[in-house]
N, C-alpha and C positions, 0 to 999 in steps of 0.2 A: 624604346629612345625612336622618335619619328626621323628618319632622315631625309626629311627635306625642308629645304630654306631658301632664302634667296642671302646671297653676296653680293653689295654693291660695288663698285669698281671706286677704286680709290682717286683723289682728286687732288691726291700729292704721291711723288716718289716714296714709297715707305722703307726705302734705305738712305736716301738725301735730305727727304722732308720738302724738298723742292716742288713748287705746286706746277703743275701739269698746265700745258698752253693748249690752246683750241688747237685741232688741227697735227699736233703733237704725237710723233709715234712712240708706244711704251710696251714694254713685256710684261707679260703675266703668266706667273707659275704656280701649277694649281698641286700643294701637298698634301698626302694622307695623313693625318696625324690621328692620335688615341681621344681626342676630342672631335673630329670630323675632317672634314676638308677644309684646307687652310689658304687662302689667296694670295698672292705677291704681286703689287703695280709696280713695277720698274720704269725711270727713264733709262734712255739708251745709254747715258753715260755710266749710270749705278750698273745696269747688265755688265756693260763691258769688265766693270772691275768684280764683279762675283759672278756673272753668268758660267763660268766652267766649273764653279763649287755647286752652284744649284742646281745645275743640269745632272751633275753627279749624286744627289743625291737619292737613298733607295727608296725614298719613300715619294718621289715626283711621280705625278698623276697624267701631268699635262703641259704645255708651253707655246703659248702662242703668242704673237706681238697683231697690236690693235693701234685703232685710231683716236684719241682723246676729242670726245665732242665736250663742249663745255654744256651744262645742262641749261636747259631754256628758262627763263620767269616762269613761275607758278602762277598759273592764270587765277582769279578773285572768285573762289566757292564753285569752282567747274562742277555743274550738274551732267552726269550722262548716262546713260544706260551702261549697262554692263556688257562689255565684249570679252574674247576669250583672255586676254592679255591682263586686262584689268582683275578678271574673275581669278585666274592662277595666282597673281599677286595676293588677294586677300584670303584665299585658301591657305598659302603659304603662311602668312602672316598669323592664321590660327593653331595651325600646325594640329589638327584635329585628325587622328586615324581615320575616322569615318569619310574624310573627304579626299584618301590618298589615289584612289584609282580615277575621282576625279580630275584631280590634279595632275595624276599620269598622263591621262587622255586629251585636258587642256595642253598638255607639253609637245606632243605628236602633233597636237592640230598645230602647232605654232610652229613645229619643224616641219611641217608640210608645205606650210605658207613662206617659209624660210623668214620667219620672226624668230626664231630660237636654232641656234645653232649646237650639236652634242660635241662638245669638247673634253670629254672624257668618261671613264667609267671605272668603278671598283666594287669590292662584294665588302659586306660587313653583313655577317654571321647569314654568310648564304643567300642573301639578299642582293641582287644588284642596284648599284647606286647610279643613276647617269646625271652627268652635271653640261646642263644647257647654257649657252651663253648670248644675250640678248646685245648682238652688235651695237646698235645704237648706242643704248645705255652701260654697256659693259657691265651689266646684273649679270651673275651666274645663278643659276636655279639648281638646287642639288634635290632630286626625285627619285625616290625607291620604286623600282619597278615591283607592281602588287600582284605579278604572277597571275593575271588574268584567264579565265578559262574562256574558249568560247560561246559558252552557254550564257556567260555572265556580260558579256560584251552590248547586247542592246539594252539592257537594263541599266548600265552604266553611261552610254548615250543616250538613253531617257533622261537620267539623272543630269547628264549635263547641259543638254537642251532645255531643263526647266528651269536650272539654275542662273543658267544665260538670258531667257526670258522675264525670270520673275526675279534675280537677287538674291542673296543671300537671308533678306529679310522673311522671304516666305518657305525656307528650304524644311523647316523641320519636319512638315509632313510628307513632305514628298521622299525625304533621305530615308525616312521611316518606312514608307510603301514600298520603295527602292529594295531597302534590304530586305522586305520579307520576300519579296518577290524573287530575290536570287538564290537560285537553286544551288545545291550544293554541289562541288565539282566532279564531273565524269569524265573530263576530256583531257588532254595533255596540256600542260599552260602555254598560253598564246602571250608569249614575253616579249616578242623584240618590237621595237618599236617600226620598223621598217613594213614589218606585219600588222600592225595595227595602223599606220599611216594609210594604207590602203583601203581601210575600211571606217575609219574616223570621218564624222561629218567635214567638209570643206568649210 
């Protein structure tokens, strides 16, 4: 099971069903369920009614408040070169294990640029799962820590740079070459976002 995906912010309170208004404060709760992380977006009124009960749940991972921003109109057939955020979204949509390390590095890069924020973490079968939030859109990104070794980092960074420059359509040869170039792990796991962020490209 690949533990990385995107969960979009709800546009209505998931308890009352009332639509959120632009600029409205809302509460998000992140729960760890058998099926994976589950988010709940509640209006202030609904949280006042059931917040105490929800915060007492044993599987609560995190809780925070946000400001709802109405989504902007979709531009007509916008064509742009991949940036780190759009590439991360594409990789998470594909949910392919070979992209796990690249997705993780991209998330760390975006955290370093303060585009994403860590909102919680959990463990699944010994692997750390980080939950990042995009404050502007409210989207949550669940990404597994690939336990990168120091001697693997340079190859993965090259993979990310290649994907950013050429896009996913030209990835096959690059991914194969990078996979062949990555040596067997010989060092301690290099798995903390704060450690990788100091080396990840700006």
